[in-house]
ROVONU-687913 format. One record per residue (C-alpha): chain; x, y, z. Coordinates in Angstrom, 1 decimal, decimal comma, padded with zeros to 4 digits. Last residue first. Layout:
<pts>
  ch      xx      yy      zz
   A       X       Y       Z
...
</pts>
This chain:
<pts>
  ch      xx      yy      zz
   A  -024,3  -017,9   007,8
   A  -020,5  -017,8   007,3
   A  -020,0  -016,0   003,9
   A  -018,5  -018,8   001,8
   A  -015,5  -021,1   002,0
   A  -011,7  -019,9   000,7
   A  -009,7  -023,2   000,3
   A  -006,3  -023,1   002,9
   A  -002,6  -024,6   002,2
   A  -001,3  -024,1   005,1
   A   002,0  -023,3   006,1
   A   003,2  -023,5   009,7
   A   006,5  -021,6   011,9
   A   007,0  -022,7   015,8
   A   006,3  -020,9   018,6
   A   008,6  -022,3   021,6
   A   007,6  -024,2   025,0
   A   006,8  -027,4   023,3
   A   005,0  -026,2   020,5
   A   003,2  -023,0   020,1
   A   002,2  -021,8   016,7
   A   003,5  -019,5   014,1
   A   001,3  -018,6   011,0
   A   001,8  -019,0   007,4
   A  -001,5  -018,8   005,4
   A  -001,4  -019,7   001,1
   A  -004,2  -019,3  -000,6
   A  -006,8  -021,7  -003,1
   A  -009,6  -020,1  -004,1
   A  -012,9  -021,5  -003,7
   A  -015,4  -018,5  -002,1
   A  -013,1  -015,1  -004,7
   A  -010,5  -013,2  -002,8
   A  -009,9  -009,9  -003,8
   A  -012,3  -008,5  -000,4
   A  -010,3  -010,6   001,6
   A  -007,4  -008,1   001,7
   A  -009,5  -005,5   004,3
   A  -010,2  -008,2   005,9
   A  -006,6  -008,8   006,5
   A  -006,1  -005,2   006,8
   A  -008,9  -005,1   009,2
   A  -007,0  -008,1   011,3
   A  -003,6  -006,1   011,4
   A  -000,9  -007,7   011,2
   A   000,0  -009,8   007,8
   A   003,3  -009,9   005,5
   A   001,7  -010,9   002,0
   A   002,9  -014,1   000,6
   A  -000,9  -015,7   000,0
   A  -001,6  -014,3   004,0
   A   001,0  -013,9   006,6
   A   001,6  -013,4   010,0
   A  -001,0  -015,9   011,7
   A  -001,3  -016,3   015,0
   A  -002,2  -019,7   016,0
   A  -003,8  -019,4   020,0
   A  -007,5  -020,7   018,3
   A  -006,7  -023,8   015,6
   A  -005,7  -023,7   012,2
   A  -006,2  -027,7   010,7
   A  -006,9  -026,5   007,3
   A  -010,5  -027,6   008,0
   A  -011,0  -025,1   010,6
   A  -009,0  -022,0   008,6
   A  -010,7  -022,2   005,0
   A  -014,6  -022,4   007,8
   A  -016,1  -026,0   008,2
   A  -016,7  -024,9   011,5
   A  -016,0  -021,4   012,4
   A  -012,9  -021,2   014,3
   A  -012,3  -018,0   017,3
   A  -009,3  -016,2   019,3
   A  -007,1  -016,9   016,0
   A  -003,6  -014,1   017,3
   A  -002,3  -011,7   014,4
   A   000,2  -011,3   014,2
   A   003,8  -010,2   015,8
   A   005,3  -013,1   017,6
   A   003,8  -013,3   021,5
   A   007,4  -012,4   024,5
   A   004,9  -011,3   026,5
   A   005,9  -007,2   026,8
   A   008,0  -007,1   023,3
   A   005,3  -008,1   021,4
   A   002,6  -006,7   023,4
   A   003,8  -003,4   022,1
   A   005,1  -004,7   018,9
   A   002,2  -005,2   017,9
   A  -000,3  -008,9   018,4
   A  -003,5  -007,5   016,9
   A  -006,2  -009,6   018,1
   A  -008,5  -012,5   015,8
   A  -011,8  -013,9   014,4
   A  -011,9  -016,5   012,1
   A  -013,4  -018,1   009,5
   A  -010,7  -018,2   006,2
   A  -013,9  -016,6   004,0
   A  -013,3  -015,8   000,1
   A  -016,0  -012,9  -001,9
   A  -018,3  -013,9  -003,6
   A  -020,8  -013,7  -001,3
   A  -020,1  -010,0   000,2
   A  -019,0  -008,7  -003,3
   A  -015,9  -009,2  -005,2
   A  -012,9  -006,7  -005,7
   A  -010,9  -007,8  -009,2
   A  -007,6  -008,6  -009,3
   A  -004,7  -008,2  -011,2
   A  -002,0  -010,8  -010,8
   A   000,9  -009,3  -009,1
   A   004,1  -008,6  -011,2
   A   003,7  -004,3  -010,4
   A   003,5  -005,0  -006,7
   A   007,0  -007,1  -007,3
   A   008,0  -004,3  -008,7
   A   007,0  -001,8  -006,3
   A   008,9  -003,8  -003,2
   A   011,8  -003,8  -005,0
   A   012,4  -000,6  -005,5
   A   010,5   000,4  -002,4
   A   014,4   001,5  -000,2
   A   015,5   003,6  -003,7
   A   011,6   005,1  -004,5
   A   012,8   006,3  -000,2
   A   009,3   007,4   000,8
   A   008,9   010,8   001,7
   A   007,4   012,9   004,5
   A   006,6   016,7   005,1
   A   008,1   018,9   007,9
   A   006,6   022,4   008,3
   A   005,0   021,9   011,9
   A   007,3   019,0   012,9
   A   005,9   015,4   012,4
   A   002,6   013,0   012,3
   A   000,9   015,4   009,6
   A   003,9   014,3   007,2
   A   003,0   010,5   007,8
   A  -000,5   010,0   006,5
   A   000,5   012,9   004,1
   A   002,3   010,5   002,2
   A   004,8   011,8  -001,1
   A   007,1   009,2  -002,7
   A   010,6   009,5  -003,2
   A   014,0   010,0  -005,2
   A   012,0   011,0  -008,7
   A   014,2   012,5  -011,5
   A   013,1   016,2  -013,1
   A   017,6   016,7  -012,4
   A   016,7   019,0  -009,3
   A   015,5   016,1  -007,2
   A   011,5   015,4  -007,5
   A   008,9   014,5  -004,7
   A   006,3   012,5  -006,4
   A   002,8   011,6  -005,9
   A   000,9   008,8  -003,2
   A  -000,2   012,0  -001,2
   A   000,1   015,5  -002,5
   A  -003,4   015,3  -002,5
   A  -003,6   016,5   001,7
   A  -000,4   018,7   001,6
   A   003,5   018,3   001,6
   A   005,3   021,4   001,9
   A   008,7   021,4   001,0
   A   010,8   021,2   004,0
   A   011,9   017,5   003,9
   A   012,3   014,7   005,2
   A   013,3   011,3   003,5
   A   011,8   008,7   004,9
   A   013,9   004,4   004,9
   A   011,7   003,7   008,0
   A   007,9   003,8   008,9
   A   006,7   002,2   011,7
   A   002,9   000,8   012,7
   A   001,6   001,4   015,5
   A  -000,5   004,3   014,0
   A   001,9   006,0   012,8
   A   005,7   006,1   013,9
   A   008,4   007,8   011,6
   A   012,0   006,8   011,3
   A   014,6   009,1   008,6
   A   016,6   007,8   007,0
   A   017,3   011,2   005,6
   A   016,8   014,9   006,5
   A   015,8   018,6   005,9
   A   015,5   017,9   002,1
   A   015,3   021,3  -000,1
   A   011,8   023,3  -000,6
   A   009,7   023,4  -003,4
   A   005,7   022,8  -003,7
   A   003,7   021,9  -007,2
   A   000,3   021,5  -007,5
   A  -001,7   019,4  -010,3
   A  -005,2   019,7  -009,9
   A  -007,8   021,5  -006,8
   A  -007,5   018,1  -004,8
   A  -006,2   019,2  -001,7
   A  -002,5   019,3  -003,7
   A  -002,7   016,7  -006,3
   A   000,4   016,7  -007,0
   A   003,8   017,8  -007,5
   A   006,4   017,3  -004,7
   A   009,8   019,2  -005,3
   A   013,9   018,9  -003,3
   A   016,3   020,9  -004,1
   A   019,4   019,6  -002,1
   A   020,0   020,5   001,8
   A   020,5   017,0   002,9
   A   022,4   014,7   000,9
   A   021,2   012,4  -002,3
   A   023,7   010,5  -004,5
   A   021,3   006,9  -002,4
   A   018,3   007,7  -003,4
   A   019,5   007,4  -006,7
   A   016,8   008,6  -009,5
   A   013,5   007,4  -011,4
   A   012,8   008,5  -014,9
   A   008,7   008,6  -014,0
   A   006,5   007,0  -017,2
   A   005,2   010,1  -019,0
   A   000,9   011,7  -019,6
   A  -001,3   013,3  -022,3
   A  -004,0   011,6  -023,4
   A  -004,6   011,9  -026,8
   A  -006,8   008,7  -027,0
   A  -008,4   008,0  -024,3
   A  -007,0   005,4  -022,0
   A  -009,1   002,0  -022,0
   A  -007,4   000,4  -023,8
   A  -004,1   000,1  -022,3
   A  -006,1  -000,9  -018,9
   A  -005,2   001,3  -015,7
   A  -003,4  -001,0  -013,3
   A  -002,7   000,5  -009,2
   A   000,3  -000,1  -006,8
   A  -000,2   000,4  -003,2
   A   002,3   001,7  -000,5
   A   002,3   002,9   002,2
   A   004,7   000,2   003,9
   A   003,3  -001,6   006,3
   A   000,0  -001,0   003,8
   A   001,8  -003,1   000,9
   A  -001,1  -003,3  -001,9
   A  -001,4  -005,1  -005,1
   A  -002,1  -004,4  -008,6
   A  -005,4  -002,1  -007,5
   A  -008,3  -001,1  -010,7
   A  -008,4   001,7  -012,3
   A  -010,5   003,0  -014,5
   A  -009,4   006,1  -016,7
   A  -009,5   010,0  -016,7
   A  -008,2   012,8  -019,7
   A  -007,8   016,7  -017,5
   A  -004,9   017,2  -019,4
   A  -002,1   015,8  -017,1
   A  -004,0   012,7  -017,1
   A  -007,1   011,8  -014,5
   A  -007,0   008,8  -012,8
   A  -010,4   006,1  -010,8
   A  -010,8   003,9  -008,5
   A  -015,0   003,1  -008,0
   A  -014,6   002,0  -004,8
   A  -012,3   002,6  -002,3
   A  -011,8   001,3   001,0
   A  -008,1   001,4   000,5
   A  -006,7   004,0  -002,9
   A  -005,1   006,6  -000,6
   A  -003,8   005,2   002,4
   A  -001,4   002,7   000,1
   A   000,3   005,5  -001,0
   A   000,9   005,1  -005,1
   A   002,5   004,0  -007,5
   A   001,3   003,9  -011,4
   A   000,8   000,8  -013,5
   A  -000,2   001,3  -017,4
   A  -001,9  -001,9  -018,7
   A  -001,9  -004,9  -021,3
   A   001,8  -005,6  -022,6
   A   003,5  -004,3  -019,4
   A   003,9  -000,8  -018,5
   A   005,4   002,3  -016,6
   A   005,8   003,2  -013,2
   A   003,5   006,3  -013,3
   A   003,5   008,1  -009,8
   A   000,4   009,2  -007,7
   A  -001,5   011,4  -006,0
   A  -004,5   011,3  -004,2
   A  -008,2   012,6  -003,5
   A  -010,7   012,8  -001,2
   A  -014,6   013,3  -002,4
   A  -016,8   011,0  -000,4
   A  -017,7   009,5  -004,0
   A  -014,0   008,5  -005,7
   A  -011,7   010,9  -007,3
   A  -008,3   008,7  -008,1
   A  -006,4   012,3  -009,1
   A  -003,8   014,0  -011,4
   A  -000,9   012,4  -013,7
   A   002,7   012,1  -012,7
   A   006,2   011,6  -015,0
   A   007,7   014,1  -016,1
   A   008,7   017,2  -014,2
</pts>
């Protein structure tokens, strides 16, 4: 049962779980679900022995429900008990194998539920986002388990439990994100610069309003998936970079963007004056062409 720990706790007393993936020169790196840490102001982790440390979000990929959070090694209490997870190869698992879900079930501390792997490579739709390469298991995955590890019988992590996907499925069936399918994303997120959250006055703004172009709209009308710009504030970062109404933004600072609220959430980690690359589609000669622009983020509009 290597490599698991307790909860991130915050004001609304919602909690989740995470998996310790390793360290860099200054930080302990932990992977969890994006929905566990999203909108959290005071993020902290509790180790197996009950000792606590503050944490920050290092990187997030909401459309995979993944986040990597970091704890400064200097902030970890001496004597804290934790271990780094061993990752298993998902390619080697098969239906019927044992599955052990470990996490902070219902926020009451470490819990373990057992079962077997019921199906592989499942796809689940939640809030119009499609999650694929999922492991289906009958090991109970309850609130608080989210972000915790699904282990094989050798104690290797084969999946990251997600209650977000499990609540939409069949009664008694839970889902975990296959670890092999997200190893590269976890690596990318782990290398991102650790960012602080800025106040409304310090954070940068793009200066647009927008609507989501979902996969449904894409299918019906052929618009590319992303955020369609509905208005641009004069003098804003978008205005200065030449972005205009009806452009469809699909990437911000290398992160795929499909949801306006998600973009607004991300902006809390970018300061006024910061330069960020935005990629967007523009209709030209009857077809959408990809463009890239460097934005210098501006202050909160008056």
